[in-house]
C-alpha positions, 0 to 999 in steps of 0.5 A: 500500500503506497502513501496515498492509499494509506492516507485514503484508508486512514481518512475512510477509517476515521470517517467510519469511526466518527460515523459509528461514534455518532450512532453510538451516541445516538444509541445511548439516548434511545429507549431501552431495547424492547424484546421482540417477544413484546412485539411478536409473541406477547404472552398477553394479547387479545383480538377485537371482541364480538358482542352477542346479539342480546348484549350480554357476552363477548367472544374474542381470541386471546393469548394469556396464562389460561391458553391461546384460543377463543374466549368468552366473557360477560360484558360486565366482567368476571372470569373468562372461559376458554372455549377452544384452544388452538395454539397453531390452527388458522382460525377466524372468528366471524361472530355470534349466531343469532341464537346468542349461543353459538359462535361462527368460525372459519378455519384453514387447517393447512394454510392454503386458504381452504377455509371451512365453516365451523361453530363453537358452542359457548355454553357446552364448553366442549372446547371443540369446533363443530364442522358445518361446511368443511370440504377438502380443497374447497373454500367457504366464504360468509355471505350473511346471517339473519335475525329472522333465522337464528340457526341458519346462514348463507355461505358461498362455496366453490364446490362445483368449480374452483373458480366460482362460488355458489351460494348455499343456505346452511343449518348451523346446528346440523350442517344441512345445506341447500343450494340457493343460487347457482353462479352462472359465471362472473358473480364475485359477490352476493347480497341477501335480504333479512329473509336470506334471499339472494337478490343482489350481486356484483359481477366482474367482466374480462375487461375489468368492468363490472356491475351491481345487479338486483332482482325482485325475487329469486325467480325474476330476471336480473336488472342492472343498478350500476355499471362500473369501469375498471377504476370505479368501486362500489360496495353494497351495504344492505337491503331495506327491511321491506326489500324495496330499497338497496343501500350502497356506496360508489364513486361514480360521481366523484373521487370518493365513495358516497352513500346512496339509496336505490329504489328498486321499483324505478331504479332511481338512485339518491345520494344520502351522505358524503364524508367531508374527506376520505373513503367510506369504510363501513356503514352501520344501520339503525336497529329499529328502522334498518336505515343508515345511521353511522358512517366510518371513513378514513383519509389519514385518520379514521372518523365517524359521522352520524347519517341519522342526527339522533346519533350525533350526541353519541359520537360527540360523547365518544369523541370527548372521552379520548380526544387524542385517539381515533375511535370506531364502533365495532359492535352493537346489540340487537336493541342498539342500546349497547355498543363495543367501541375501539380507541387507538393511536400510534402509541397505544394498542386498540382498547375496547370498551362497552358503551351504554347509550342511555347513560353515555358511559364507557366501561373498559373491557380490555386492551389488545396488547396490555404490555404496549402501555408500558413500552417507550413507543415512538409517535407516528405522524402523517407526511406528504411529498411529491413523486417525480411526476408531481403527484402528491403522495401520502404516508406515515413516518415513525421516528425513534424516540430519544434521538434527533430526527437527523441523518437516521438510518431509514427502513422503508416498510412497504404495505402489501396488496397492493390494493390496500393501504397503511393507516395511522395506528399502533402496528408492531413492525414500525414500532419494533424498527423504531426501537432498534433506532431506525426511522420508518417510512410507510408510503401509500404509493399510487394504486393504494386504496382510500385516496380516491379513484384517480389515485388508485387508477394511477397504479394500474399496470405500474407495479414495477414502474411508478409504484416502485418509483413512488417508494424510491421517491419517498426514501429520497424525500426523507434523505433530502429532508435531512431525516435519513442518511442516504447511505443507510437506507433499507427496504422491506415488506410482505407480499407486494411489499416484498415484491417492491423491495426486490424490484427496488433493489433490481431497478434502483440498485444504488438507493438502498443498502439492503432489501428484505422480501417476504412472500413476494412475487418475483416473476409476474407472468408465472405469478398470475398464471399460477394464481389460486383458482378462486381468483378466476372471477377477478381476472379482468380486474387483475389485467388492469391492475397488474397488466394483461399477461395474455396480450402484453406479457413483455410488459410484465416481464419488464417488471419482474425482478427475477429476470433482472437479478444480475442488476441487484447490487445489495444484500437481500434477505428472502423468506417464504412460506412453503404452503403459500397459495397466493404466491407460489414458493417457487417464486422465492426459490427461483429468485434465490437461485438466480441471485446465487448464480449471479454471485449476489449476497442472498440469504433465504429462509423457507418455513414449511408450515406457513402460507401467505403470511406467517401465523405461528409465533415461532416463525414470527419471532425467528423471521424478525430476529433474522431481519433485525440482525440483517439490518444491523449488519447493513445499515447499523441499528440495534438488535436482540440476539436470538434466544436458544430456542430461536437458534435451534429453530433457525437450524431446523428451518435452514436445513429444510430450506437447503433441502428445498433448494436442492429439489429438482 
């Protein structure tokens, strides 16, 4: 080494030392390292509670010293009862049957989204799920229950054709089922009355357009209420009690969803309500008249509005209870006298309360994660910035507590969907990353839901182009603002977020220092051709949203990072579930093989019992442990060592991953 080289090396070493010392100084001011267990395997947690129609009991998922499963308790409190213990099973709680005794559940035993319908008797305490409609390799979806038929329910099942769901009327006690609507094709959703008659439906055509259809009775011809362009959205909320009107939201007349009433006799449509800002997320109806009463909407925050002015005092009282928090109504009894209300913020996990309308009083039920209230969390704030083409974009920024918001290592956390969105609330991943010392940016890139139909449509056929460049522009905005250190930026995400991460690494190889891809597609042509059969009726929408893989496969190939693996210049961590029914595991295996063959720095974990997203706690703990070690090595930050059991499980997963990669 000559004198010039030594001088350059010394200067570089000094810069590195100063950089490390600066970060160490910042680290000393950060809050104490929070265990991953508190974020991803909390020993005390609970889901949103479901209120029984009579208002006496609640049911919910919980993990506590009694076990992990479905619990029941009185609204007034007291000892909770473990009804069904399921430490591993993928189970979704739909709610109470109208008999106030049985709980309706959907379970997916193998992670392939072959959901079956089950019930659970809240009084027998037999700790067993009773199968009502469970057929191997078949998917069951809920349609609706009715107060008029407490022991029955409508469900949609793709029994006769994997790509089409028909509607059945099932007896929740005996499992007997009767076909009530045979899908002629194109029907993607079904809408029924209180009398459990399927009198409405949504269709989607091959070009992505669609329509809302209704009929007078089950023997009448279908009539069209609305015609929908590919970028337009509509949601049916309910039929009126007399079955003469239909309540629905649509955005045909503007950027955002508004609430309408359609009179079926003459098919006239009347606007009822438009929220001041944001998209309608939910509509609640009065119990007595069956008319719209409350509307929930979201732009950057969630708001509730009274369509029926008699509910104004309730919303005013609820807003005054916790003015710093957002809130929503999540359940009501059959008399509309008792509500379940959820409050939350970015630094407080959802807290659930019983609200008595007569006295306008709140009674605390429980927090979804009690430990969160004891943790030194970081606040999340709204941000806006412009993309390179001038489009205004929205997002959220979470800054680590205790240190100045200058030149921080940054993690861009990309949401899945991509027809979804990030929201302002407590989420474990941003808080976990912020506690490790990272600024966390979540970008609602074009194509995200909730910001208007133009915002949504701007993402059509832009998966690997404008959607990804929006995310890159967000990272550059954070660096240009002085918040992020441009030499220490990472990108990570699940599903589409995983795709966007590896796409950014391939198409913008010098923006991020590393990338984490979890369950993301990498070859878009192969991805869509191997999509689940039940996506069949949505193929027209996907051809607009993703791109037409039949007419223009080259466009999809140009957005497929697998084919550009040689351009990746940074370390990559890939994780995938072997049972993933949406993004086949070969998407990950082929990417890892391509990166390896191109002599790139890639690590891979394949979880044999996981699907699209990881449900087992040990998988969550391990993958996040590996991610934080990966981030620390590449952009600095803090990490918690793997526990002994995590290290053992890591060895098991790595051996299984090696065997999987060796398969022909």
